N, C-alpha and C positions, 0 to 999 in steps of 0.2 A: 504494500500500500504506500510506503514512503516514496517509491519511484513514481507512482501515479500522481501523487500530490505535487511532487517536484516538477513533473511535466506540466501539470495545470498551472502551477505558480510561474514556471518559465514562460508559458504561453501568455499569461496575464502581463508579465513584465515586458515581453516583446511587444504586445499590443499597446500597452501604455506608452512605451518608448516611441513606437512608431507614431502614435497620435501626437505626442509632445513635439516630435521633430517636424511632423507635418504642419502643425499649428505655427511653429516658429518660422518655418520657411514661408508660410502664407503671410504672416505679419511682416516679415522682411521684404517680401515682394511687394506688398501693398505700400510700404514705405518708399520703396524705389520708384514705384509708379507715381506716387504723390509728388516726389521730388522732381521727376521728369516733367510733370505737368506745370510746375512753377506756380507762382502766386496767382490766385484767381480773385475775381470780385467777390466780396462777401455775399452770401446768399441772403435773400430777404427772410426776415423772421417769420416762421410759420405761426399760424394762430394756435394757441394752446388747445390741446385736445379736451373735449368735454368730459370724457371719462378716462381714468388712468388705464393705459393699455396693459394687457396681461404680459408677464415676462415671457420671452421666447422659450419654446421647449428646448430642453437640453439636447445636445448632439448625441443621438443614440446609436450612431453608426458603429462605433467601436464596441459598445455593449452588445449590440445585436450580433456582431461578428463573434464575440466571445461566447455568447449563448449558443450560437450555431456550433462552435467548436466543442462546447460542453455536451451538446446534444449528440454530436458525432461520437464522442468518447463513450457516452452512455449506450448508444446504439451498438458500438463495437464490443460492449460488455466490459469496458475498462473502468466504468463508474457504476456504482450501485445507485438505486433510486434515491436513497438517503444522501449519498455523497453529491449526487446531481442537484438535489433540492437545496442542500447546504451551500454549494458553490453558487447556485443561481441566486439564492437569497443574498449572499455577500456581494455579488456582482451588482444586483439591482439596488442594493442599499448604498453603494458607493457613489 
């Protein structure tokens, strides 16, 4: 069982690292594009919204990918139902 948990933990670390790197590259590229555009006229102030807008939904792409990987491990018989549910609960709570 320790080998299985090590594999799941390694997958989580790799997925988290890939997400962090991807986000950093995106921010850096946006900064470069903004610098290339140069100064612009200030945009007119929009009217304040009547109702506060709901916060945007969190990016679930990496969590969905990790859930798929957990499902594959369960399908292959490498995870029990209890282990799958525990890992899924931890993933969704983060």
